[in-house]
C-alpha positions as CSV (number, residue, x, y, z in Angstrom):
1,M,99.7,128.9,81.7
2,K,101.6,127.6,85.2
3,T,100.7,123.7,86.9
4,M,99.7,123.4,89.9
5,D,101.5,122.1,92.8
6,L,100.6,118.6,94.2
7,A,99.7,119.8,97.5
8,T,97.4,122.5,95.9
9,F,95.9,119.6,93.5
10,E,95.3,117.5,96.1
11,K,93.2,119.6,97.9
12,K,91.3,120.3,95.0
13,F,90.8,116.7,94.3
14,Q,89.2,116.3,98.0
15,K,86.6,118.9,97.2
16,A,86.1,118.3,94.0
17,Q,86.2,113.8,94.2
18,S,82.1,113.6,95.5
19,S,81.5,116.0,91.6
20,P,82.6,113.9,88.6
21,K,81.6,117.4,87.0
22,M,84.3,119.2,89.4
23,L,86.7,116.0,88.4
24,E,85.8,117.0,85.3
25,A,87.0,120.1,85.5
26,L,90.1,119.8,87.7
27,A,91.2,117.3,85.2
28,A,91.0,119.5,82.3
29,Q,92.4,122.6,84.2
30,A,95.5,119.9,85.2
31,V,95.6,119.0,81.9
32,M,96.0,122.4,79.9
33,G,98.6,123.8,82.0
34,I,100.4,120.7,81.4
35,V,99.7,120.7,77.5
36,S,100.7,124.5,77.2
37,R,104.1,124.1,78.5
38,I,104.0,120.8,76.2
39,H,103.6,123.0,73.2
40,S,106.0,125.5,74.3
41,C,108.7,123.5,74.6
42,S,108.0,121.5,71.6
43,E,107.7,124.7,69.7
44,S,111.9,125.3,71.4
45,I,112.8,122.3,70.2
46,E,111.7,122.4,66.3
47,D,113.3,126.2,66.5
48,A,115.9,124.8,67.7
49,K,116.5,121.8,65.4
50,Q,115.8,124.0,62.7
51,A,118.4,127.1,63.8
52,A,120.7,123.6,64.3
53,V,119.6,123.0,60.1
54,E,120.7,126.3,59.1
55,A,123.9,127.1,60.7
56,H,125.1,123.4,59.3
57,E,124.4,125.1,56.5
58,Q,126.2,128.0,56.2
59,S,129.5,127.7,54.7
60,S,133.0,127.5,56.9
61,G,136.4,129.5,56.9
62,G,136.0,133.5,55.5
63,F,138.0,136.0,57.5
64,L,139.9,135.2,60.5
65,N,137.1,132.0,60.8
66,R,134.3,134.2,61.1
67,R,132.3,132.0,59.5
68,T,133.1,129.0,61.4
69,Q,133.0,130.3,64.8
70,K,129.7,131.6,63.9
71,K,128.6,128.4,63.2
72,T,129.5,126.5,66.2
73,D,128.2,129.3,68.0
74,L,124.4,129.0,66.8
75,L,124.8,125.5,67.2
76,A,125.9,125.5,70.7
77,E,122.7,127.7,71.0
78,A,120.8,125.5,69.1
79,T,121.6,122.6,71.2
80,L,121.6,124.0,74.6
81,K,117.8,125.1,74.1
82,T,117.2,121.6,72.6
83,S,118.9,120.7,75.5
84,G,116.0,122.8,78.2
85,A,113.6,122.2,76.5
86,M,113.7,118.0,77.1
87,E,114.1,118.8,80.0
88,E,111.3,120.8,81.1
89,M,109.6,118.5,78.9
90,N,110.6,115.5,81.3
91,A,110.1,117.6,84.3
92,L,106.4,117.3,82.7
93,V,106.3,113.7,82.5
94,Q,107.0,113.7,86.0
95,E,104.3,116.0,86.9
96,S,101.6,114.4,85.1
97,I,102.2,111.2,86.5
98,R,102.2,112.7,90.3
99,Y,98.7,113.9,89.3
100,T,97.6,110.8,87.6
101,S,98.7,109.1,91.1
102,V,95.9,110.8,93.0
103,S,93.4,109.1,91.9
104,T,92.7,106.1,89.4
105,A,89.0,107.7,88.4
106,L,90.9,111.4,88.1
107,A,93.8,109.3,86.1
108,A,91.0,107.8,83.8
109,V,89.5,111.5,83.3
110,M,93.1,113.3,82.7
111,C,93.6,110.6,79.9
112,D,90.4,111.2,77.4
113,K,91.4,114.9,78.0
114,F,94.8,114.7,76.8
115,Q,93.5,112.1,73.9
116,T,91.2,115.1,72.8
117,T,93.8,117.8,73.0
118,M,96.0,115.8,71.2
119,D,93.6,115.2,68.1
120,E,91.4,118.7,68.3
121,G,94.1,120.6,69.6
122,F,93.2,123.1,72.5
123,T,92.4,126.6,73.2
124,D,94.9,128.6,75.6
125,T,94.6,131.0,78.0
126,D,94.9,133.8,75.5
127,N,92.1,132.4,73.0
128,Q,94.4,131.4,70.7
129,F,93.8,128.2,69.2
130,K,96.3,126.0,68.9
131,R,97.6,122.4,67.7
132,L,100.7,119.8,69.4
133,N,103.5,119.4,66.9
134,D,105.0,116.1,66.4
135,S,107.6,116.4,69.5
136,G,104.1,117.5,71.6
137,K,102.3,114.5,70.7
138,K,104.9,112.2,71.3
139,T,105.3,112.6,75.0
140,V,101.7,113.4,75.7
141,E,101.0,109.8,74.0
142,K,103.9,108.6,77.1
143,M,101.8,110.2,79.4
144,I,98.5,108.6,78.7
145,H,100.6,105.3,78.7
146,L,102.3,106.2,81.8
147,A,98.6,106.8,83.5
148,Q,96.6,103.8,81.6
149,E,99.7,101.6,83.2
150,Q,99.0,103.3,86.8
151,I,95.4,102.8,86.7
152,E,95.6,98.9,85.0
153,R,98.4,98.3,88.4
154,K,96.4,100.0,90.8
155,K,93.3,97.4,89.6
156,H,95.3,94.5,89.8
157,L,96.3,95.4,93.6
158,S,92.9,95.8,94.4
159,H,92.0,92.9,93.2
160,I,94.8,91.2,94.7
161,E,93.3,93.0,97.8
162,D,90.1,91.7,97.5
163,R,90.9,88.4,97.5
164,M,93.2,88.6,100.7
165,G,90.0,90.2,102.0
166,E,88.0,87.4,101.3
167,K,90.6,84.7,102.0
168,A,90.9,86.9,105.3
169,S,86.8,86.7,105.8
170,K,86.8,83.0,105.3
171,I,89.3,82.0,108.0
172,N,87.6,84.0,110.3
173,E,84.7,82.0,109.4
174,N,85.9,79.0,110.3
175,R,87.5,80.2,113.2
176,K,84.1,80.7,114.4
177,H,83.0,77.8,113.5
178,I,86.0,76.0,115.2
179,N,85.6,77.5,118.5
180,A,81.3,76.6,117.9
181,N,82.7,73.1,117.4
182,A,84.9,73.2,120.1
183,S,82.6,74.8,123.0
184,D,79.9,72.0,121.7
185,I,82.3,69.3,122.6
186,A,83.4,70.6,125.9
187,K,79.4,70.2,126.6
188,L,78.9,67.1,125.6
189,K,82.5,66.3,127.5
190,S,81.1,67.8,130.4
191,G,77.8,66.2,130.3
192,F,79.4,62.8,130.2
193,V,81.2,63.6,133.1
194,V,78.6,64.2,135.7
195,S,76.3,61.4,134.3
196,L,79.2,59.3,135.1
197,V,79.7,60.8,138.2
198,L,76.2,60.5,139.1
199,A,75.9,56.6,138.0
200,I,78.8,56.3,140.8
201,L,77.1,58.2,143.3
202,G,73.9,55.8,142.6
203,L,75.9,52.8,142.7
204,S,77.5,53.5,145.8
205,V,74.3,54.7,147.8
206,G,72.6,51.3,146.3
207,T,75.9,49.1,147.6
208,V,75.5,51.0,150.9
209,S,72.0,50.2,151.1
210,L,72.4,46.6,150.6
211,L,75.0,46.3,153.5
212,L,72.9,47.8,155.9
213,H,69.9,45.4,155.1
214,L,72.0,42.7,155.2
215,L,73.1,43.8,158.6
216,G,70.0,44.8,159.8
């Protein structure tokens, strides 16, 4: 079963994010694609290990060292199969990280689906029930762990952003108070100046009137 490319996955997520049922269905589809390939890779690894054991048990020597050459060839083949399977397993881990990075809500649902398939097994596209071997389970456990780390990291970042938003809001509120106080102070200053000018003008008029009275 093939997995979805990230662009297709993100498009489906955009449609599914508003519906819990659609989100769960998308998570199940993504997990099934990954787990099916993990099962295939882990079985290949176990087969390669068994082949390596059988190769080691074969005796060496013989006519023109044919047995030795056959043993060497079998070991080389087993190593190559193991290496290829491990490489694909690592690629699947990276793919699961890309999926779970899309959304914390989706990552949480995928973690649940991964855990269920690991504990209870799964039915593949050929309607065959299968269980992961130890190698496959270790890989799925790693995926769950990495997804949970992503969730916690995003929660922490969200908490920091919320706190920064609260601080920014308080700063803006304080700025408004400062501006309002500055406006009140400016009004008081303006009123004082006006009163002072009027007082001076009043005094001047009184003085002029007194002088006119004396002169008269």
